[in-house]
C-alpha positions in Angstrom: 0.1 0.0 0.1 1.3 3.5 -1.0 0.7 5.1 2.2 3.0 2.6 3.9 5.8 2.9 1.5 9.2 3.9 2.5 12.6 4.7 0.7 14.5 2.3 2.9 13.6 -0.1 5.6 14.9 2.1 8.4 12.9 5.2 7.4 9.5 6.2 8.2 6.6 5.5 5.8 4.9 8.2 3.7 2.1 8.7 6.2 4.6 9.5 9.1 6.6 11.8 7.0 3.3 13.8 6.2 2.5 13.6 10.0 5.9 14.9 11.1 6.0 17.7 8.5 2.4 18.7 9.9 3.7 18.6 13.6 6.8 20.5 12.8 5.1 23.5 11.4 2.2 23.4 13.8 4.5 23.2 17.0 7.1 25.7 15.4 4.5 28.5 14.9 2.9 27.8 18.1 6.2 28.0 20.0 7.1 31.2 18.3 3.7 32.7 19.3 4.0 31.3 22.8 0.8 29.3 22.6 -0.2 25.5 22.9 0.0 23.7 19.6 -2.8 21.5 18.4 -2.3 17.7 19.0 -3.1 15.2 16.4 -3.4 11.6 16.9 -1.0 10.3 14.1 -3.6 7.7 13.2 -4.1 8.4 9.5 -4.2 5.3 7.3 -5.7 6.8 4.0 -5.0 9.5 1.8 -8.3 11.4 2.6 -7.2 11.4 6.3 -3.7 12.6 5.3 -5.2 15.4 3.1 -7.7 16.4 6.1 -4.6 16.5 8.4 -2.8 18.9 5.9 -6.0 21.0 5.6 -6.1 21.1 9.4 -2.6 22.2 9.6 -3.1 25.0 7.0 -6.1 26.1 8.9 -4.2 26.3 12.2 -1.5 28.4 10.6 -4.2 30.7 9.1 -5.3 31.6 12.6 -2.0 33.3 13.6 -1.8 37.2 13.4 1.6 38.8 12.6 1.7 40.4 16.1 1.7 36.9 17.6 4.9 36.1 15.8 6.5 39.6 15.7 9.1 40.0 18.3 9.9 36.3 18.8 13.2 36.6 17.1 15.0 36.2 20.2 12.3 34.4 22.4 13.9 31.4 24.2 12.5 28.1 22.8 13.5 24.8 24.6 12.8 21.5 23.3 12.8 18.2 25.3 14.1 15.7 23.0 14.5 11.9 24.0 18.2 12.1 25.1 18.7 15.9 25.5 17.3 19.3 25.6 17.8 21.8 22.8 17.6 25.6 23.4 17.2 28.3 20.6 16.3 31.7 20.1 13.3 32.3 18.0 15.1 33.1 14.7 17.4 30.4 14.7 14.8 27.8 15.8 12.8 28.8 12.8 15.7 28.9 10.3 17.9 26.0 11.7 15.2 23.6 13.2 11.7 24.1 11.8 12.4 24.9 8.2 15.0 22.3 7.7 12.9 19.6 9.3 10.0 20.6 7.2 11.9 20.4 4.1 13.5 17.1 5.0 10.1 15.5 5.6 8.2 17.1 2.7 11.0 16.2 0.4 11.1 12.5 1.5 7.3 12.2 1.1 7.8 13.5 -2.5 10.6 11.1 -3.1 8.5 8.2 -1.7 5.7 9.1 -4.2 8.1 9.5 -7.1 9.8 6.2 -6.1 6.6 4.4 -6.1 5.8 5.7 -9.7 3.4 8.7 -9.0 3.8 11.2 -11.8 5.0 14.3 -9.9 7.2 17.0 -11.0 9.3 19.9 -9.5 6.3 22.2 -9.9 4.2 19.9 -7.8 6.7 20.3 -5.0 7.0 24.0 -5.3 3.3 24.6 -5.6 1.4 27.2 -7.5 2.6 30.8 -7.6 
């Protein structure tokens, strides 16, 4: 099944790549705005469910007002990871943690789809202007 496809046995499947990308942007924006991020169950098993998750993520991002994020460039962001704690100021958090993780998981999802024969091109990845 395509939704469980992965590039390598030790990598997450397509569904998890989408879930992680969604979580990264939801949590990233929420941390910069100093609010609690939404929690999703990570239980999507179909493409309509993944599409719904993406739409919920976009809806969440659309709730932010510029003044919620403005001034967060130097806000202290602390992340508890499995084995350690990461600390960032707001701007480095966005540029060196949120965006690279988002790009990695979206690119991996795109590559899984391409690897499985889905006809996608660069413009599909970049989106419409």
